[in-house]
C-alpha positions in Angstrom: -0.5 66.5 -14.8 -3.6 65.6 -12.8 -4.6 63.2 -15.6 -1.3 61.5 -15.5 -1.4 61.2 -11.8 -4.9 59.7 -11.9 -3.8 57.2 -14.6 -0.8 56.0 -12.5 -3.1 55.6 -9.4 -5.6 53.6 -11.5 -2.8 51.3 -12.8 -1.5 50.7 -9.3 -5.0 49.9 -8.2 -5.5 47.4 -11.0 -2.2 45.7 -10.2 -3.0 45.6 -6.5 -6.4 43.9 -7.3 -4.7 41.4 -9.5 -2.2 40.5 -6.8 -5.0 40.1 -4.2 -6.9 38.0 -6.7 -3.8 35.7 -7.0 -3.5 35.5 -3.2 -7.2 34.7 -2.8 -7.0 31.9 -5.5 -6.9 28.4 -3.8 -3.7 26.5 -4.3 -3.5 23.6 -6.6 -4.2 20.3 -4.7 -3.5 17.9 -7.5 -2.4 17.7 -11.1 -3.0 14.6 -13.2 -2.4 13.3 -16.7 -4.7 10.6 -18.0 -5.2 9.6 -21.7 -3.0 12.5 -22.7 -5.3 15.0 -21.0 -4.0 17.2 -18.2 -6.2 18.1 -15.2 -5.5 20.7 -12.5 -7.6 20.5 -9.4 -8.0 23.1 -6.7 -10.2 20.8 -4.5 -11.9 17.4 -4.9 -9.0 15.7 -3.1 -9.5 14.1 0.3 -7.4 11.8 2.6 -8.2 9.6 5.6 -6.0 8.0 8.1 -6.1 4.2 8.2 -3.8 3.1 11.1 -0.4 3.0 9.5 -1.9 3.7 6.1 -3.5 6.6 4.3 -6.4 6.4 1.8 -6.5 9.3 -0.7 -9.3 10.0 -3.2 -9.4 12.3 -6.2 -12.9 12.6 -7.6 -15.4 14.3 -9.9 -17.2 16.7 -7.5 -19.2 19.9 -8.1 -19.3 19.6 -11.8 -15.5 19.5 -12.4 -14.2 18.4 -15.8 -12.2 15.6 -14.1 -14.3 12.6 -15.3 -12.6 10.0 -13.1 -12.4 8.7 -9.6 -8.9 7.9 -8.5 -8.3 6.2 -5.1 -4.8 5.3 -3.7 -4.0 3.5 -0.5 -0.4 3.6 0.8 1.6 3.6 4.0 2.8 6.6 5.9 6.3 5.7 4.6 5.2 5.9 1.0 4.6 2.1 0.2 1.8 1.6 -2.3 -0.9 -0.8 -1.4 -3.7 -0.4 -4.0 -4.8 1.9 -6.8 -8.2 2.1 -8.3 -9.3 4.3 -11.3 -12.9 4.6 -12.5 -13.3 6.0 -15.9 -16.8 7.6 -15.5 -17.3 8.6 -19.2 -16.2 5.1 -20.5 -18.9 2.9 -18.9 -17.4 3.5 -15.5 -14.7 1.0 -16.2 -12.9 0.0 -13.0 -9.1 -0.2 -13.5 -7.0 -1.6 -10.7 -3.3 -2.1 -9.7 -2.1 -5.7 -9.6 -3.2 -7.4 -6.4 0.1 -9.3 -5.6 2.7 -6.9 -6.9 1.4 -3.3 -7.1 4.9 -1.8 -6.6 6.0 -3.1 -10.0 3.6 -1.0 -12.0 2.9 2.0 -9.8 5.4 4.3 -8.0 5.2 7.0 -5.4 8.1 9.5 -5.5 9.1 12.7 -3.5 6.9 11.4 -0.7 6.4 13.6 2.3 4.2 12.8 5.2 4.1 15.4 8.0 2.8 13.9 11.2 2.7 17.3 13.0 0.5 19.1 10.4 -1.0 15.7 9.3 -0.6 16.4 5.6 0.8 14.4 2.7 2.4 15.4 -0.6 3.9 13.2 -3.4 4.3 12.5 -7.1 2.9 9.3 -8.6 3.1 7.5 -11.9 2.1 4.0 -13.1 -0.3 1.8 -14.9 -3.6 0.3 -13.8 -5.4 -2.6 -15.5 -8.9 -3.6 -16.3 -9.4 -7.1 -14.9 -10.1 -10.0 -17.3 -9.1 -7.9 -20.3 -5.9 -6.6 -22.0 -7.0 -3.0 -21.4 -4.9 -0.7 -19.2 -4.3 3.0 -18.6 -1.3 5.1 -17.6 -1.7 7.7 -14.8 0.8 10.3 -13.6 0.6 13.4 -11.5 1.1 14.8 -8.0 -0.9 15.8 -4.9 0.2 18.8 -2.7 -0.2 19.4 1.0 -3.4 17.3 1.4 -5.0 17.4 4.9 -5.5 13.9 6.4 -8.6 13.3 8.5 -7.6 11.3 11.6 -9.4 8.2 12.6 -9.1 5.8 15.6 -7.0 2.9 14.6 -8.5 -0.6 15.0 -6.6 -3.2 17.1 -6.9 -5.7 14.3 -3.6 -5.7 12.4 -1.8 -8.6 10.8 1.6 -8.0 9.3 5.2 -8.9 9.0 8.0 -6.3 9.1 11.8 -6.7 8.5 14.5 -6.7 5.8 15.4 -9.5 3.4 19.2 -9.6 3.0 20.2 -11.5 -0.2 23.8 -12.9 -0.4 24.0 -10.9 -3.7 22.0 -7.9 -4.8 20.0 -5.2 -3.0 18.3 -5.5 0.4 14.5 -5.7 0.3 12.3 -4.1 2.9 9.4 -6.3 3.9 6.2 -4.4 3.8 2.9 -6.2 4.2 0.4 -4.9 1.7 -2.5 -7.2 2.9 -3.0 -10.4 4.8 -5.4 -13.3 5.1 -6.2 -15.9 7.8 -7.8 -19.2 6.9 -8.7 -21.9 9.5 -9.8 -25.5 9.3 -9.9 -28.3 11.8 -6.5 -29.5 10.5 -4.5 -26.3 10.2 -4.4 -22.5 10.4 -2.9 -20.5 7.5 -1.7 -16.9 8.1 -0.7 -15.4 4.8 1.2 -12.1 4.4 1.5 -10.5 0.9 4.1 -7.8 0.3 3.6 -5.0 -2.2 6.6 -6.3 -4.2 5.4 -9.9 -4.9 6.3 -12.0 -1.8 4.0 -14.2 0.1 4.9 -15.5 3.6 2.7 -18.3 5.0 2.8 -19.3 8.6 1.1 -22.7 9.0 0.2 -24.0 12.4 -1.6 -27.1 13.8 -3.6 -24.9 16.2 -4.5 -21.2 16.5 -1.3 -19.2 17.0 -3.0 -17.4 19.9 -3.0 -20.7 21.8 0.8 -21.1 21.7 2.8 -20.3 24.8 5.5 -17.6 24.7 8.8 -19.0 23.5 11.0 -19.9 20.6 9.9 -22.4 17.9 12.2 -23.8 15.3 10.7 -24.5 11.9 11.5 -26.1 8.6 9.3 -25.6 5.5 9.7 -29.2 4.6 9.1 -30.6 8.1 6.1 -31.5 10.2 6.6 -29.2 13.1 3.8 -27.4 15.0 4.8 -24.2 13.1 6.0 -24.0 9.4 6.8 -20.9 7.4 7.0 -20.9 3.6 8.0 -18.2 1.2 6.9 -17.7 -2.4 7.5 -15.1 -5.1 4.9 -14.0 -7.6 5.8 -14.6 -11.2 2.7 -13.0 -12.9 -0.7 -13.8 -14.2 -1.1 -17.0 -16.2 -4.9 -16.6 -16.5 -6.7 -13.2 -16.4 -9.8 -14.9 -14.9 -7.8 -15.2 -11.7 -6.8 -11.5 -11.3 -7.8 -11.5 -7.6 -7.1 -15.1 -6.7 -4.1 -17.0 -5.5 -3.0 -19.7 -7.9 0.0 -21.8 -6.9 1.3 -22.1 -10.5 1.9 -18.4 -10.6 4.3 -18.5 -7.6 7.8 -19.8 -7.2 8.4 -21.6 -3.9 11.5 -21.4 -1.7 12.7 -23.6 1.2 13.0 -22.0 4.6 14.5 -22.8 8.0 14.6 -20.6 11.1 13.0 -19.6 14.3 9.8 -18.0 15.3 9.7 -16.4 18.7 6.3 -15.6 20.4 6.9 -12.6 22.7 3.4 -11.6 23.8 -0.2 -13.0 23.8 -2.8 -10.5 24.8 -6.6 -10.1 24.3 -8.2 -6.6 23.7 -11.9 -6.2 23.2 -12.3 -9.8 22.2 -9.4 -9.6 19.7 -6.5 -12.0 20.3 -3.2 -10.4 19.5 0.1 -12.4 19.0 3.4 -10.5 18.6 6.9 -11.9 18.1 10.1 -12.0 16.1 11.4 -14.0 13.1 14.7 -15.3 11.9 14.6 -17.0 8.5 17.2 -18.6 6.2 15.8 -18.9 2.6 17.0 -21.5 0.2 16.6 -21.9 -3.6 17.3 -25.5 -4.8 18.9 -26.3 -1.4 21.3 -23.3 -1.7 20.9 -20.5 0.7 20.5 -17.1 -1.0 18.9 -14.8 1.6 18.3 -14.2 5.3 15.9 -12.3 7.5 17.5 -11.6 10.8 15.4 -8.9 12.3 11.8 -9.8 11.3 8.8 -9.1 13.5 5.1 -9.9 13.3 1.7 -9.1 14.7 -1.3 -11.3 14.2 -4.8 -10.3 15.3 -7.8 -12.5 15.1 -11.0 -13.7 17.0 -9.7 -17.2 17.4 
């Protein structure tokens, strides 16, 4: 009887130890599948706040068997900006998402950003490309409950927000993936690239920060002080221009509408212009979409 009792106690002790071991085991932070290989990571995942965006990195740290570095940049609403994958074992090849239309080849699903706990979780799947070649890799997986390091947001932001309402089809949220500002003595070009292949160009005859508050009518074919044009990306025609804007890779549309400048302020030397947009978009002189509730912010040093 004593032997049986001791055996039962020993079994319960072993079970208890195993349960404690399971409780002490760190949770899975990420799981990925690349080149038909599956990787489960308990750490090596970090995220940093970048104003309205989040930069998340999954890397080869502390001798893990994950021989890649994966970096994703996306908005706090789950809009993808950029994806970079470095294949460490294969000559550190640097694969990237398409610059002008990342949403077409890479998706984020089941996205959850918790602003209170400052954590993020989501599933992802897509394809990344090796510039100037025909090489590409598929990547899929998920990240779970990743802590985000907070950072002070810079005042320098340049973006357009709104919704494009087509006369037929599905509404399109306008999300600025990145922007550029180019100035010359003759004109100023403010370009806004969305993550689904649109390019808005605001062209002015002087720095937008010098304009008075008010409403300005525009016509993409006119010679007004302010013109706004819209283009849609049709895809690479030459892989040597993977990172460059080439006009023959874009379809142009005619536009008419109104740009309203609401505020002009200066903060720490940065000139910030904010306002609203109303745009009617035409294809071959036929209207096919409207933007009624657009807004913009442009920050620059001129």
